[in-house]
N, C-alpha and C positions, 0 to 999 in steps of 0.2 A: 504494500500501500504504499502510494506517497508521501501522505498528510500524516503519516505516523513519524517523519521525524518532526516534522511542524508541531504537530501535536506534542511532542515530546520535550520537548522547546517551552511551548508553551506550557505545559504543565509545570517546567523548572521555576519560568519566569512567574508565573502565578505564585507555586511555594514560595520561593525568595522573595516577593511583595511581600506577603504575608507575614514573612518572618522580620524583614526590615520594619516592617512598621509596629510588630509584638515584639521587637525590641528596642524600636525611640520611645513605644507606648513604658516600655520599664523603665528606659534609663532616666528621661524625661520627669516622672511618677518618684523612682527614687530621691530623687534630685530636688522635685519642688515640691512632692503633695500628689494625692491623684486631684483634691480639689482645682491648683494650681494649673497643672498639665493641661493644655489643651488641645482640643482637635486637632486644628490650626497647624498649632507646635506641631505637636507628632509629625502631620503627615507633610511638613516641611522639613521634623529632620529627616525623614523616609527617604524624603526625594520622590513623593508624588502627590497632588494633585488633593483636596476636601472630600471632591465628588468621587475620587478613585478610594478612600482612605472610607469613607460610606458604602464601596463597591465590598469591601473587606469582612469592614467589620459593622458591628451595627450600633453601638457605642462604646468612647474609650474606656473603657471596665473592662469590655470583653478583650480588648485590643490587648490589655496592661495586660491580661489572663489567659492569655492568646486562643481562647474560646472561637470557634467558629464553625458551622455545620460541617460536619463529614462528610465527601463525598466521594467519591471512585473515579481515580481517573480512567478515563475511556478509553484511554490503549494497554491496562491492565483488565479490566474486564475485556475487552478481545482477544486479549491474549489464553483469556480465561477460556472465553465462551468455543474460541475455532484455534486452538493450541498447532504450534507448527511442531516439531519434533525438536528442535532445540532449545523451546518455550521449556517445555518441558525434559528436561535432563529426569536421568536416572541418579536414585539414591546412591553417594558411593558406594563400590564394594557387593553393587544389587546388578549383574549385568543383566539379569532377565525383568528388569523390572512388571508387573503386568497393569492391566489396563486401573486398577484402584487405586497402586501406588500412584499413577502415573495425574492421575487425578487431584488426588493429594496432596504433591509437589504442588499441582497446580492451584489448589486452593491455601495451600501456606504464602509460594509465591503474593498470588495474589491481594491475601490478607497483611501481608508484611511490606509490602508496599501502598497499597493504600493506607494502611498507619503509619508509613512513612511521610506516606504528601500529604499526610491531613495535621503532623508534629500531634500525632495522636497520645497522648499518657491521660491527661484529664475524660476524652471521649471514646476510651476503648471500646466501652459496653457500645454506647452509639453506632460507633462504625463500624463494630459485629453488628450488630444490628441493619444495617443500611445493606452490607452485603447480604445477610442471609435474605434482607424481602426484595433484591435485585437479583441474586440467582435463585431463588427460590422462582419468580417473575421467568427470568429466563429458561427457566430446567427444563420451567410446568407447560411454555412455545414450546421447545423444540425435541423431548419423550412424549413420552403415550404411559411413563411409568406416574402409575396416583402417588407413588412415594419421591416424586422427583424433589417437592419443598424443605422433606422430611434429612437424605441426602442432601441438599444444598445446606440446609441448617448443620448435621454434624461437623459434613465437613468444615465449615468456617469455625466453628467453637473447639473440635479441634485443633485446626492451625493456631488457636487461639491458643490453646493453651499452651500446643506446641513454646508459642514464640513468648508465652510469660514467663515459661522454665527457662531460653534461650534467657529471658531480661531479668530473669534471677541472677541470673553468674558476669551478666555485663550489662546493665544500665544504659549504656549509648546504643543500643544497640537498634533502638526506635529511631533512635536520629541517622545513625549510617546502621542498614543492616550489612550484617558479615555471614556472608555467607557456609561460611567452616563453624562456625559459632550455632547458627541455623540446620546446620545438614545435623551436626552431633546430637541436638537437642530435639530433631528426628530424627537417629536411629534412636534414644535411648525412650522415646514413645514407645517406634516399633517393636523394642526389646521387651517393651511391656506388656502388650498388647498381644504380642506372641505369646507369653506366655499365660493369657487369659484362654488362649485357645484349644 
């Protein structure tokens, strides 16, 4: 798809703008206090217009907290729904990964990408529900399985559990996803699930 690099660039720029506004709001609030920090000053320090500020945050308090509505990056959703072989690599040391394992890896990648895109610490649960709803709807349209919604929910919740497990070892993983740490967490979960079967 020709629009993917452009879309990826847009997603990156949007994420950077969210971050700049948030950082400016925090700096000004720490320096001047919440009451004295104005939207105009925050916007100016972030290098955006007042109008742009409100396209990203509904109020200065939200900017200080970094609170925004979670979104699924369109490219990440497309890659999950229509995976190319290179987008769903087999787990390390598992050359014969079946469709279930590949689907889980794709769900994990989608979860990590979405959480990193949103800068999601405070929005973890809201992001998870956004993913569950979007995937349930998409999979219900694509498959005749009456359990598609349950399957999507289980995959996202399991991917979230793996991510939280990796996060407990490396809190920076939400800001800078580390494939090796995520792979190690997946291996731990895979081993634990094998013991249940």
